[in-house]
C-alpha positions in Angstrom: -66.4 66.2 50.8 -62.9 64.8 51.6 -64.0 61.3 50.6 -65.3 62.6 47.3 -62.0 64.3 46.6 -60.1 61.2 47.5 -62.1 59.0 45.2 -61.9 61.5 42.4 -58.1 61.9 42.6 -57.2 58.4 43.8 -55.9 55.6 41.5 -58.6 53.9 39.4 -58.8 50.5 37.7 -56.6 51.7 34.8 -53.8 52.6 37.1 -53.9 49.1 38.8 -53.7 47.5 35.3 -50.8 49.7 34.4 -49.0 48.6 37.6 -49.5 44.9 36.8 -48.2 45.4 33.2 -45.1 47.2 34.5 -44.5 44.3 37.0 -44.9 41.8 34.2 -42.5 43.6 32.0 -40.0 43.8 34.8 -40.2 40.1 35.4 -39.8 39.4 31.7 -36.7 41.6 31.5 -35.3 39.9 34.6 -36.0 36.5 33.2 -34.2 37.4 30.0 -31.2 38.7 31.9 -31.0 35.5 34.0 -31.3 33.4 30.8 -28.5 35.4 29.2 -26.3 34.9 32.3 -26.9 31.2 32.2 -26.7 30.6 28.4 -23.9 33.0 27.4 -21.0 30.8 28.8 -21.9 27.6 27.0 -22.7 29.5 23.8 -19.3 31.2 23.9 -17.6 27.9 24.7 -19.3 26.3 21.8 -18.3 29.1 19.4 -14.7 28.9 20.6 -14.7 25.1 20.1 -16.1 25.4 16.6 -13.6 28.0 15.6 -10.7 25.9 17.0 -12.0 22.8 15.2 -12.3 24.7 11.9 -8.8 26.1 12.2 -7.4 22.7 13.1 -9.2 21.0 10.2 -7.9 23.6 7.7 -4.4 23.2 9.1 -4.6 19.4 8.7 -5.7 19.8 5.0 -2.9 22.3 4.3 -0.4 19.9 5.9 -1.3 16.8 3.9 -1.6 18.9 0.7 2.1 20.0 1.1 3.1 16.5 1.9 1.3 15.1 -1.2 3.0 17.7 -3.5 6.5 16.7 -2.1 5.7 13.0 -2.4 4.5 13.4 -6.0 7.7 15.2 -7.0 9.8 12.5 -5.3 7.9 9.7 -7.1 8.3 11.4 -10.5 12.0 11.8 -10.0 12.4 8.2 -8.8 10.6 6.8 -11.8 12.3 9.0 -14.3 15.7 8.1 -12.8 15.0 4.4 -13.1 13.7 4.7 -16.6 17.0 6.4 -17.6 18.9 3.5 -16.1 16.8 1.1 -18.1 17.8 2.9 -21.3 21.4 2.8 -20.2 21.2 -0.9 -19.5 19.8 -1.4 -23.0 22.8 0.5 -24.4 25.2 -1.7 -22.4 23.6 -4.9 -23.8 22.9 -3.7 -27.3 24.0 -6.1 -30.0 24.4 -9.0 -27.7 22.6 -12.3 -28.1 21.2 -14.3 -25.2 24.0 -16.8 -25.6 26.7 -14.2 -25.5 25.2 -12.6 -22.3 25.1 -16.0 -20.6 28.6 -16.9 -21.6 30.0 -13.6 -20.3 27.7 -13.2 -17.4 30.3 -12.1 -14.9 31.3 -9.2 -17.2 27.8 -8.0 -17.7 26.9 -8.5 -14.1 29.7 -6.1 -13.1 28.5 -3.6 -15.7 25.0 -3.7 -14.4 26.1 -3.6 -10.8 28.0 -0.3 -11.5 24.9 1.1 -13.1 22.7 0.1 -10.2 25.0 1.4 -7.4 26.1 4.6 -9.1 25.9 7.5 -6.6 24.2 5.2 -4.1 25.8 4.1 -0.8 25.7 0.3 -0.3 23.5 0.5 2.8 21.0 2.7 0.8 20.7 0.2 -2.1 17.3 1.1 -3.6 17.0 -1.2 -6.6 18.6 -3.8 -8.8 18.6 -4.5 -12.5 17.4 -7.9 -13.9 17.3 -8.9 -17.5 14.9 -11.6 -18.8 14.8 -13.3 -22.2 11.6 -13.6 -24.3 10.7 -16.9 -22.5 10.9 -15.2 -19.1 14.1 -16.8 -18.0 16.7 -14.6 -16.2 19.8 -13.7 -18.3 21.9 -11.5 -16.0 21.3 -9.4 -12.9 23.1 -6.6 -10.9 22.6 -8.2 -7.5 23.5 -11.9 -8.0 26.0 -14.0 -9.8 25.1 -16.3 -11.4 21.3 -15.8 -11.9 18.9 -18.7 -11.2 17.5 -20.2 -14.4 15.7 -23.2 -12.9 12.2 -21.8 -13.7 10.7 -19.0 -15.9 9.0 -16.0 -14.3 5.9 -16.0 -16.5 3.7 -15.6 -13.4 5.0 -12.1 -12.9 3.1 -9.3 -14.6 6.2 -7.6 -16.0 7.0 -10.6 -18.1 3.5 -10.5 -19.7 2.5 -6.8 -20.0 5.0 -5.7 -22.7 4.5 -8.7 -25.1 1.7 -7.2 -27.3 2.8 -5.3 -30.4 1.0 -2.1 -29.1 2.5 -2.4 -25.6 3.5 0.9 -23.9 7.2 1.9 -23.6 7.3 0.9 -19.9 5.3 -1.0 -17.3 5.0 -0.6 -13.5 4.4 -3.9 -11.8 2.5 -4.5 -8.5 4.5 -5.5 -5.4 6.1 -8.9 -5.3 8.5 -10.7 -2.9 11.8 -11.7 -4.5 12.0 -15.4 -5.0 15.7 -15.5 -4.0 16.2 -12.2 -2.1 13.0 -12.5 0.0 12.6 -8.7 -0.2 9.4 -7.1 -1.4 9.7 -4.9 -4.5 7.9 -3.3 -7.4 9.5 -3.1 -10.8 9.7 -0.6 -13.6 10.2 -2.5 -16.9 11.0 -1.7 -20.5 11.5 -4.0 -23.5 14.9 -5.1 -24.6 15.8 -3.5 -27.9 18.6 -3.7 -30.4 19.4 -7.3 -29.4 21.7 -9.6 -31.3 19.2 -12.5 -31.5 18.3 -11.7 -35.2 14.7 -10.9 -34.6 12.7 -8.4 -36.7 12.6 -4.9 -35.3 9.6 -4.4 -32.9 9.5 -8.1 -32.0 9.3 -8.8 -28.3 12.7 -10.1 -27.1 12.5 -9.9 -23.3 12.5 -7.1 -20.7 14.9 -5.2 -18.5 13.6 -4.5 -14.9 14.6 -1.9 -12.4 13.2 -3.5 -9.3 12.8 -1.1 -6.4 13.1 -2.5 -2.9 10.0 -1.6 -0.9 11.7 -1.1 2.4 13.9 1.7 1.0 11.1 3.4 -0.9 8.9 3.2 2.3 11.6 4.8 4.3 11.9 7.7 1.8 8.1 8.3 2.0 8.3 8.2 5.7 10.9 11.0 5.7 8.4 13.1 3.6 5.6 12.7 6.2 5.1 15.9 8.3 4.4 13.9 11.4 4.5 10.2 12.6 0.7 10.1 12.3 0.9 10.9 8.6 0.9 8.1 6.0 2.2 8.6 2.4 1.5 6.0 -0.3 2.2 5.3 -3.9 -0.7 3.7 -5.8 -1.0 2.6 -9.4 -4.1 3.9 -11.2 -5.8 0.5 -11.1 -5.6 0.3 -7.3 -2.3 -1.7 -6.9 -0.5 -0.4 -3.8 3.2 0.2 -4.6 4.6 1.6 -1.4 3.5 3.0 1.9 5.4 4.9 4.6 3.9 2.8 7.4 4.2 -0.5 5.7 1.4 -2.5 4.2 -0.7 -3.0 7.3 -3.2 -5.9 7.0 -2.7 -6.2 3.2 -0.9 -9.2 1.7 2.8 -8.9 0.7 2.1 -10.1 -2.8 0.1 -7.7 -5.1 -1.6 -5.6 -2.4 -4.5 -3.4 -3.5 -6.6 -0.7 -2.0 -10.3 -1.6 -1.4 -12.9 -1.2 -4.0 -15.1 1.8 -3.5 -12.4 3.9 -1.8 -12.3 7.6 -2.5 -8.8 7.3 -4.0 -9.9 4.7 -6.5 -12.8 7.0 -7.6 -10.4 9.9 -7.9 -8.0 7.9 -10.1 -10.9 6.7 -12.3 -12.1 10.2 -12.9 -8.5 11.3 -13.8 -8.5 14.2 -11.3 -5.1 15.8 -10.8 -5.6 16.6 -7.2 -8.3 16.4 -4.4 -8.7 16.4 -0.6 -11.2 14.3 1.3 -11.9 12.7 4.7 -12.2 9.0 4.9 -11.4 5.8 6.8 -8.4 4.0 5.5 -9.1 0.5 4.0 -5.6 -0.6 5.2 -5.6 0.2 8.9 -9.2 1.5 9.5 -8.1 4.9 10.8 -10.0 8.1 9.9 -7.8 10.5 8.1 -7.7 13.7 6.1 -6.3 12.7 2.7 -4.8 14.6 -0.2 -4.4 12.9 -3.6 -1.9 14.0 -6.3 -1.3 12.5 -9.7 2.4 12.0 -10.4 3.5 14.3 -13.3 4.2 13.0 -16.8 2.7 9.9 -18.2 3.2 7.8 -15.1 0.1 5.8 -14.1 0.7 6.5 -10.4 -0.9 8.6 -7.8 0.3 9.8 -4.4 -1.8 10.0 -1.3 -0.8 11.8 1.9 -3.1 11.2 4.9 -3.1 12.8 8.3 -5.0 11.6 11.2 -8.4 13.4 11.4 -8.4 15.8 14.4 -11.3 16.8 16.6 -13.6 14.3 15.0 -16.7 13.0 16.8 -15.5 9.5 16.2 -12.2 9.9 18.0 -13.6 12.2 20.7 -11.1 15.0 19.8 -7.4 14.9 19.7 -5.0 16.1 22.3 -4.0 19.0 20.2 -7.6 20.2 20.0 -8.1 19.8 23.7 -4.9 21.8 24.4 -6.1 24.5 22.0 -9.4 24.8 23.8 -7.8 25.0 27.2 -5.5 27.8 25.9 -8.5 29.7 24.6 -11.2 29.7 27.3 -14.4 31.5 26.7 -14.4 35.2 27.6 -16.9 34.7 30.4 -14.5 32.5 32.4 -11.2 33.8 31.3 -11.4 36.9 33.5 -12.6 35.3 36.7 -11.7 32.3 38.8 -14.3 29.7 39.9 -14.6 31.3 43.3 -15.2 34.8 41.8 -17.8 33.4 39.3 -19.7 31.6 42.1 -19.6 34.9 44.2 -20.9 36.8 41.2 -23.8 34.3 40.8 -24.4 34.5 44.5 -24.7 38.3 44.3 -27.1 38.0 41.5 -29.3 35.8 43.7 -29.1 38.4 46.5 -30.2 41.1 44.1 -33.1 39.0 42.9 -34.3 38.4 46.5 -34.1 42.2 47.3 -36.1 43.0 44.2 -38.8 40.5 45.1 -38.9 41.8 48.7 -39.3 45.3 47.4 -42.3 44.5 45.2 -44.9 44.3 48.0 -43.9 47.7 49.4 -44.1 49.1 45.9 -47.6 47.7 45.4 -48.5 49.4 48.7 -47.2 52.7 47.4 -49.0 52.3 44.1 -52.4 51.7 45.9 -52.0 54.4 48.6 -54.5 57.2 48.2 -54.2 60.7 49.8 -56.4 61.3 52.8 
């Protein structure tokens, strides 16, 4: 009778299955907890790293964009100022024939020298004025007396570009090295007008150049850069490199050009006013974040401001990014030291062993039947 009562009231096969299901669920929950403990720190660290990288990239883009805006304004004012000086030089020499200029060269040299050095300290001499006749021979200059007339300068672009009847009102040359000064320069040129040579109006009768020394322009661009790593450049729309804050790198001193296929060349061909991209420089091979700006007005010139790319996989991350990550550790490890974290993990192992040790006794309790 007692045995019948025990069998009737004792646990059956369904209860055993329920116990096994509960144990499986407990193990699954424990496994999920352990996986969360293991995976949470690297996930949080990765999220923190991504957020720091994104903030750094946005900061770099904003930095080069501001530099490009300032450099474009500087270039516009520089070119406009030199063009006004060209017009004043034309006024000074108006009505004079080539023969009269040569015979009174010292007088006109002094006049052009005053024009070139007006409001400019001698050690900051940025440009000089040089006048050529229609055969590309020098007539008078602001930086030398007398000028050299042993050979024409027909090989220089500024003595060819303004000859056609439909030529523009000005021309910007590529970089050349002065034949007698030895200093690299690029020139802003305009036709001579109202000469005393008796030619019909509109006939080509030589040019007046404002030649800008590259070392002085490069120094001014360098002053605009937000950091020593930044590079600021002036580029003609056909790819001729006019000036660069960190010099010309591996490019030639005569008529340097940016590489075909570069993002800047594509931007200029499309006529975009501004853009930002990431690319490897064709001059020094360094990956940078680059902002492009078209110089205002009708000037065929663009400005590029490039900052070294930060946190890139190619460079392995910059020091600033590593410092940023170290200042912002993941929450998991920011509140405990290495010793405390290892102790915490040890206590988790102890709890796991206790749970596993408790399961056999639990199974015994589940299977016990009343006598």
